[in-house]
Legacy VTK file of the C-alpha trace (Angstrom):
# vtk DataFile Version 3.0
C-alpha trace
ASCII
DATASET POLYDATA
POINTS 285 float
22.009 134.306 124.138
21.282 135.140 120.488
23.468 137.597 118.617
21.478 140.637 117.520
21.609 141.549 113.834
21.321 145.329 113.969
19.977 147.379 111.108
22.250 150.311 111.904
25.308 148.163 111.230
23.921 147.027 107.879
23.135 150.643 107.014
26.781 151.639 107.365
27.833 149.346 104.523
24.716 150.160 102.508
25.505 153.844 102.902
28.781 153.393 101.032
26.914 151.777 98.137
24.210 154.464 98.109
26.773 157.266 97.989
28.649 155.542 95.159
25.442 155.014 93.163
24.381 158.644 93.647
27.797 159.872 92.470
27.765 157.550 89.453
24.261 158.666 88.444
25.206 162.332 88.692
28.353 161.786 86.666
26.167 160.166 84.008
23.902 163.212 84.015
20.978 161.985 86.104
20.269 163.263 89.630
18.460 160.614 91.740
14.983 161.780 92.721
12.236 159.879 94.542
8.557 160.789 94.331
6.397 159.574 97.200
2.683 159.176 96.426
0.489 158.895 99.509
-3.264 158.760 100.072
-4.492 159.969 103.472
-2.614 160.303 106.744
-2.045 156.722 107.886
0.338 156.721 110.842
2.570 153.900 109.637
2.823 155.502 106.185
3.819 158.817 107.732
6.432 157.153 109.924
7.969 155.321 106.969
7.823 158.478 104.865
9.754 160.459 107.472
12.443 157.785 107.590
12.627 157.575 103.803
12.936 161.334 103.370
15.639 161.540 106.018
17.601 158.673 104.464
17.361 160.065 100.940
18.311 163.592 101.932
21.344 162.255 103.802
22.767 161.025 100.488
21.660 163.908 98.288
18.658 162.152 96.753
15.897 164.637 95.966
12.398 163.882 97.270
9.061 165.036 95.875
5.639 164.279 97.319
2.158 163.908 95.883
-0.332 163.673 98.751
-4.027 162.994 98.146
-7.001 163.092 100.552
-8.548 159.811 101.657
-11.565 160.343 99.385
-9.515 160.960 96.236
-10.895 159.589 92.967
-9.071 156.664 91.369
-8.392 158.568 88.152
-6.502 161.309 90.017
-4.051 158.780 91.451
-3.790 156.948 88.122
-3.043 160.215 86.321
-0.301 161.116 88.805
1.378 157.723 88.447
1.236 158.016 84.669
2.518 161.600 84.780
5.477 160.797 87.016
6.346 157.839 84.784
6.968 160.343 82.004
8.738 162.945 84.164
12.468 162.707 83.409
13.370 164.499 86.638
11.994 161.617 88.757
14.019 158.390 88.838
12.068 156.381 91.418
8.486 156.205 92.685
7.122 154.932 96.000
3.349 154.488 96.132
2.019 153.669 99.585
-0.103 150.546 99.556
-2.536 148.974 100.030
-4.671 151.386 98.044
-8.305 151.958 99.085
-10.410 148.902 98.269
-12.669 150.931 96.002
-9.757 151.419 93.576
-8.457 149.117 90.857
-4.997 148.706 92.356
-3.586 146.777 89.388
-4.584 149.534 86.962
-2.837 152.189 89.030
0.267 150.157 89.884
0.906 149.059 86.319
0.656 152.620 85.019
4.184 153.075 86.376
7.257 152.629 84.194
8.989 149.544 85.689
12.318 151.381 85.333
11.093 153.714 88.101
9.469 150.970 90.178
11.815 150.980 93.168
9.480 148.981 95.474
8.097 146.296 93.144
4.527 147.409 92.518
4.279 146.531 88.812
3.623 143.078 87.430
6.837 143.241 85.402
8.947 143.978 88.493
7.362 141.076 90.348
8.019 138.851 87.341
11.673 139.866 87.581
11.797 138.722 91.208
10.318 135.326 90.346
12.539 134.860 87.282
15.693 136.255 88.847
15.917 138.940 86.158
16.653 142.659 86.448
13.165 143.964 85.638
12.458 146.853 87.968
13.493 146.195 91.582
12.478 143.699 94.287
10.367 144.906 97.244
12.503 146.995 99.592
11.608 144.917 102.652
12.417 141.614 100.943
15.725 143.056 99.741
16.427 144.310 103.273
16.206 140.722 104.543
18.810 139.644 101.997
21.060 142.611 102.815
21.020 141.648 106.510
21.947 138.049 105.728
24.770 139.208 103.463
26.126 141.726 105.958
26.321 139.112 108.697
27.973 136.562 106.413
25.028 134.160 106.248
25.037 132.236 102.975
21.614 130.667 102.295
23.179 128.025 100.044
22.254 124.543 101.217
20.286 125.829 104.201
16.661 125.088 104.948
14.628 128.301 105.069
11.052 128.721 106.264
9.073 131.873 105.480
5.942 132.504 107.529
3.672 134.640 105.356
2.789 134.543 101.657
2.118 138.177 100.751
3.438 139.672 97.526
5.103 142.408 99.569
7.447 140.130 101.544
6.545 136.435 101.931
6.617 135.163 98.366
9.320 137.544 97.066
11.772 136.774 99.868
11.112 133.051 99.389
12.041 133.382 95.710
15.152 135.422 96.549
16.288 132.820 99.072
15.673 130.066 96.535
17.765 131.924 93.955
20.556 131.828 96.537
20.170 128.041 96.691
18.265 127.675 99.936
15.567 125.008 100.239
12.474 127.064 101.011
9.093 126.309 102.578
6.337 128.937 102.783
3.889 128.687 105.674
0.603 130.599 105.988
-2.661 130.654 107.931
-3.825 127.374 106.384
-0.597 125.492 107.080
-0.970 122.520 109.383
1.746 121.760 111.958
3.357 125.132 111.322
5.529 125.048 114.422
6.852 121.607 113.478
7.759 122.843 109.978
9.346 126.045 111.308
11.533 124.042 113.716
13.329 122.557 110.695
14.536 125.989 109.570
18.140 127.119 109.646
16.792 130.518 108.531
13.320 131.527 109.732
11.709 134.641 108.229
8.654 135.778 110.194
6.292 137.919 108.114
2.964 136.838 109.561
1.692 140.267 110.587
0.699 139.209 114.112
2.553 140.189 117.269
4.429 137.413 119.039
2.941 134.590 116.968
6.355 132.940 116.535
7.296 131.404 119.875
10.166 129.186 121.010
8.176 126.178 119.778
8.786 127.420 116.200
12.563 127.594 116.528
15.384 125.163 116.093
18.231 125.643 118.552
20.687 128.110 117.029
18.424 129.158 114.135
18.768 132.516 112.368
15.564 134.496 112.937
14.610 137.427 110.687
11.617 139.256 112.174
9.875 141.360 109.527
6.794 142.137 111.621
6.060 145.608 112.947
3.161 145.626 115.399
2.006 147.849 118.228
1.970 146.060 121.585
-0.690 146.736 124.239
1.787 148.996 126.031
2.113 151.127 122.884
5.622 149.977 122.023
6.611 148.419 118.706
7.141 144.678 118.588
7.681 142.022 115.945
6.013 138.774 114.946
8.537 136.872 117.076
8.331 136.501 120.838
11.690 138.178 121.319
12.364 137.031 124.878
11.867 133.381 123.949
13.889 133.702 120.746
16.758 135.413 122.521
17.274 132.297 124.601
17.041 129.795 121.753
18.080 131.399 118.448
21.632 131.803 117.251
21.011 135.205 115.640
17.965 137.475 115.531
16.870 140.860 114.217
15.280 143.095 116.867
12.094 145.130 116.418
12.536 148.036 116.178
16.094 148.384 114.896
16.228 145.431 112.515
14.636 144.915 109.091
12.628 148.145 109.196
15.752 150.200 109.751
17.330 148.726 106.613
14.288 149.108 104.356
14.637 152.876 103.880
18.305 152.426 102.963
17.307 149.884 100.314
14.719 152.361 98.989
17.425 155.021 98.668
19.786 152.536 97.000
17.122 151.456 94.497
16.351 155.095 93.642
20.013 155.840 92.978
20.516 152.638 90.980
17.380 153.427 88.950
18.938 156.778 88.072
22.107 155.001 86.926
20.149 152.605 84.716
18.046 155.405 83.223
21.157 157.439 82.462
22.685 154.488 80.615
19.585 154.174 78.426
19.911 157.729 77.091
LINES 1 286
285 0 1 2 3 4 5 6 7 8 9 10 11 12 13 14 15 16 17 18 19 20 21 22 23 24 25 26 27 28 29 30 31 32 33 34 35 36 37 38 39 40 41 42 43 44 45 46 47 48 49 50 51 52 53 54 55 56 57 58 59 60 61 62 63 64 65 66 67 68 69 70 71 72 73 74 75 76 77 78 79 80 81 82 83 84 85 86 87 88 89 90 91 92 93 94 95 96 97 98 99 100 101 102 103 104 105 106 107 108 109 110 111 112 113 114 115 116 117 118 119 120 121 122 123 124 125 126 127 128 129 130 131 132 133 134 135 136 137 138 139 140 141 142 143 144 145 146 147 148 149 150 151 152 153 154 155 156 157 158 159 160 161 162 163 164 165 166 167 168 169 170 171 172 173 174 175 176 177 178 179 180 181 182 183 184 185 186 187 188 189 190 191 192 193 194 195 196 197 198 199 200 201 202 203 204 205 206 207 208 209 210 211 212 213 214 215 216 217 218 219 220 221 222 223 224 225 226 227 228 229 230 231 232 233 234 235 236 237 238 239 240 241 242 243 244 245 246 247 248 249 250 251 252 253 254 255 256 257 258 259 260 261 262 263 264 265 266 267 268 269 270 271 272 273 274 275 276 277 278 279 280 281 282 283 284
């Protein structure tokens, strides 16, 4: 039976770091403050927003919101991102994505000061992830994967890791972060042949495919560490991951549950990034 890697346990240790970063920022004269920019009333956005607000408020991080209707003009969103970049009272910005297809997402995303980019939406922040440099912050979900591995004492060094999914939000960034920790990494995607055969070689398997239950026992090596990033709604209305949990429970060595795994850690990482951004901004002035 696989050991469950629980987000709530990771959050306890992260909470200590968040509190310390908030205190340090305040002592340096900068109060951590997150602005959330949201377009429309998407259910998953609202759910994440509630969790983020709750997590931030727990540690004394201020939260502001800029909410736009679904039919908002591109320039209105662009202007808000540019405005908040110049607002000294805001230390971190979370823009819910993807943006409507009618908008030039790159124009809007790169209007943000990378110093306030706490969820890796600017090109410079993404460059930092790929170069291993401190330019902005990595995506919160990708960082959450690394925080879980660290908390449970899993060193990627020398291990074979397989990431299923190649998005810029999780797949490619987490692959780069694992590689920087000296794992040997393979990225699989919808065009990969023999995906199950490749996945079975993994000591660490990160499932970020975006499809419920696509990762079955056939994808897993006996005793593998399974990180399930997927959040999907099952036919019965309950949340489930990209991994067939029942099959994985019998074969994996360790696994993150859904819910209660990666998603639970992501809001803590967001709070940590916001506080650390405040520290960095205070040191620049």
